[in-house]
C-alpha positions in Angstrom: 61.8 -53.6 21.0 59.6 -53.4 17.9 60.3 -53.7 14.1 61.3 -50.5 12.4 61.2 -49.5 8.8 64.3 -49.0 6.7 67.9 -49.6 7.6 69.6 -48.1 10.6 72.8 -46.1 10.2 76.0 -48.0 11.1 76.8 -45.8 14.1 78.1 -46.8 17.5 76.8 -45.2 20.7 79.7 -42.8 20.7 79.2 -41.9 17.1 75.5 -41.3 17.8 76.4 -38.9 20.7 78.9 -37.1 18.4 76.1 -36.8 15.7 73.8 -35.5 18.5 76.3 -32.7 19.3 76.9 -31.8 15.7 73.2 -31.6 14.9 72.8 -28.5 17.1 76.3 -27.0 17.4 77.0 -26.7 13.7 73.8 -24.7 12.9 74.1 -22.7 16.1 77.7 -21.6 15.4 76.7 -20.9 11.8 73.9 -18.5 12.9 76.1 -16.8 15.6 79.1 -16.3 13.3 77.0 -15.2 10.3 75.1 -12.8 12.5 78.2 -11.2 13.9 79.8 -10.9 10.5 76.6 -9.2 9.2 76.3 -7.0 12.3 79.8 -5.7 12.1 79.6 -5.4 8.3 77.0 -3.2 6.7 73.6 -4.3 7.9 70.5 -2.9 6.3 69.1 -2.2 9.8 69.2 -3.7 13.3 67.6 -6.0 14.3 67.5 -8.1 11.1 66.3 -11.6 10.1 68.7 -14.4 10.2 68.3 -15.0 6.5 69.6 -11.5 5.8 73.1 -12.7 6.9 73.1 -14.9 3.8 74.6 -12.0 2.0 77.4 -11.7 -0.6 80.9 -12.3 0.6 82.3 -14.6 3.3 79.2 -14.6 5.4 77.3 -16.0 2.5 79.6 -19.0 2.5 79.5 -19.4 6.3 75.6 -19.4 6.1 75.2 -21.7 3.1 77.9 -24.3 4.0 77.2 -24.2 7.7 73.4 -24.8 7.3 74.1 -27.4 4.6 76.4 -29.4 6.9 74.1 -28.9 9.9 71.1 -30.0 7.9 72.8 -33.2 6.7 73.8 -33.9 10.4 70.2 -33.3 11.5 68.8 -35.6 8.8 71.1 -38.5 9.8 70.4 -37.7 13.5 66.6 -37.9 13.0 67.0 -41.3 11.3 69.4 -42.5 13.9 67.1 -41.5 16.7 64.2 -43.3 15.1 66.2 -46.6 14.9 67.8 -46.2 18.3 65.2 -44.9 20.8 62.3 -47.1 22.0 59.0 -45.3 21.8 55.8 -45.8 23.7 53.9 -45.0 20.5 56.0 -46.5 17.6 53.7 -45.3 14.8 53.7 -41.7 16.0 57.4 -41.9 16.5 57.9 -43.0 12.9 55.8 -40.0 11.7 57.7 -37.6 13.9 61.0 -38.9 12.6 59.9 -38.5 9.0 58.9 -34.9 9.8 62.3 -34.5 11.4 64.1 -35.7 8.2 61.8 -33.4 6.1 62.4 -30.3 8.2 66.2 -31.0 8.1 66.1 -31.3 4.3 64.4 -27.9 4.2 67.0 -26.4 6.4 69.5 -27.3 3.7 67.3 -25.8 1.0 67.0 -22.6 2.9 70.7 -22.2 2.8 70.7 -22.3 -1.0 67.4 -20.5 -1.7 68.6 -17.1 -0.3 66.0 -14.4 0.2 67.8 -12.0 -2.1 67.4 -14.0 -5.2 64.8 -16.7 -4.5 62.4 -15.1 -2.1 59.3 -17.3 -2.7 61.2 -20.7 -2.4 63.1 -19.3 0.6 59.9 -18.4 2.4 58.4 -21.8 1.7 61.4 -23.9 2.7 61.9 -21.7 5.8 58.3 -22.4 6.9 58.8 -26.1 6.4 62.1 -26.1 8.3 60.8 -24.0 11.2 57.3 -25.5 11.3 58.5 -29.0 10.7 61.1 -28.7 13.5 58.4 -27.5 15.9 56.1 -30.3 14.9 58.8 -32.9 15.2 59.6 -31.8 18.8 55.9 -31.6 19.7 55.2 -35.2 18.4 58.3 -36.6 20.1 56.8 -35.8 23.6 53.8 -38.2 23.3 55.6 -40.6 21.0 58.4 -41.4 23.4 56.1 -41.0 26.4 57.3 -42.5 29.6 60.3 -44.1 27.9 61.9 -40.7 27.5 64.6 -39.5 29.8 63.4 -37.0 32.4 66.1 -34.5 31.5 65.4 -34.9 27.8 61.7 -34.5 28.2 62.1 -31.4 30.3 64.6 -29.8 27.9 62.4 -30.7 24.9 59.4 -29.1 26.6 61.3 -25.9 27.2 62.6 -25.9 23.6 59.3 -26.6 22.1 57.7 -23.8 24.1 60.4 -21.3 23.1 60.2 -22.4 19.4 56.4 -22.3 19.3 56.2 -18.8 20.9 58.9 -17.5 18.7 57.1 -18.9 15.6 53.8 -17.4 16.6 55.3 -14.0 17.5 57.4 -13.8 14.4 54.3 -14.4 12.1 52.0 -12.2 14.1 54.4 -9.3 14.2 55.6 -9.3 10.6 52.5 -10.3 8.6 50.2 -7.4 9.5 53.0 -4.8 8.7 54.0 -6.6 5.5 50.3 -6.6 4.4 49.7 -3.0 5.3 51.3 -1.6 2.1 51.7 -2.5 -1.6 55.1 -4.0 -2.1 54.8 -4.2 -5.9 57.9 -2.9 -7.7 59.9 -2.7 -4.5 63.3 -4.3 -4.0 63.7 -6.7 -1.1 65.7 -4.0 0.8 63.0 -1.4 0.2 60.4 -3.8 1.3 62.2 -4.7 4.5 63.0 -1.1 5.3 59.3 -0.3 4.9 58.4 -3.2 7.2 61.1 -2.6 9.8 58.6 -1.9 12.5 57.5 -5.5 12.2 61.0 -6.8 11.8 61.9 -5.1 15.1 59.8 -7.7 16.9 59.8 -10.6 14.4 63.6 -10.8 14.0 64.4 -11.4 17.8 61.5 -13.8 17.8 63.1 -15.7 15.0 66.3 -16.1 17.1 64.2 -17.4 20.0 62.6 -19.9 17.6 66.0 -21.2 16.4 67.3 -21.4 20.0 64.3 -23.4 21.0 64.8 -25.8 18.1 68.4 -26.3 19.0 67.4 -27.1 22.6 65.0 -29.7 21.2 67.8 -31.3 19.2 70.2 -31.3 22.2 67.5 -32.9 24.4 67.6 -36.2 22.6 71.1 -36.8 23.9 69.7 -37.6 27.3 67.4 -40.2 25.8 70.3 -41.8 23.9 72.4 -42.0 27.0 69.6 -43.4 29.2 68.4 -46.1 26.8 72.0 -47.2 26.1 72.6 -47.5 29.9 69.3 -49.5 30.2 70.4 -51.8 27.4 73.7 -52.5 29.0 72.0 -53.2 32.3 69.7 -55.7 30.6 72.6 -57.4 28.9 74.5 -57.7 32.2 71.5 -59.2 33.9 71.0 -61.7 31.0 74.7 -62.7 31.2 74.5 -63.1 34.9 71.4 -65.2 34.7 72.9 -67.4 32.0 76.1 -67.9 34.0 74.2 -69.0 37.1 72.2 -71.6 35.3 
């Protein structure tokens, strides 16, 4: 054990596991439901970016409230993980946890800076949310080190690989197409229609990116369970040793 900054959340082990589940199921369900609503509604084209589902009507409320609740869960989750999990490199784990809180905050902001009315803040917060999430999961690997659960480390590696590849492909596919013409005076819909050849690759890559980040969030559940079990075993051994003396 080592000293940690700030106060831990008053959560039991079971509360922590519930928060772990909510951190990835809420945003996952939000993306799936909003996507299906947009797909069977009147989509601009197919495939489309996830942010395009933040469109007027019921799907707008699903997207905005779903990601807001999911982002709040993720912020609490990142802080709970920092105070609950033992790390091989405590300093790096603290930095990774702060990045996790920051990326989760930007996931909330993305939900309210929709791309139709706030395109520049939307792009910025989306980059912080995606990039921060990838960086959080990457730093968690060396930060937890050998203290991480084998299942959690494996799932985190898979998720980080998926998220990183999705992020790189999304940027590499869309940026050259978007920069190949003058978008001045275009509406967002006109711009996306013109850049659809890039969207055809970038949009599926974005879904892979989000799926990878959700795997990373889900992976920490293994670490919570393992370290709780180890803590109980230490308490049992201590109690047994005290009773025999």
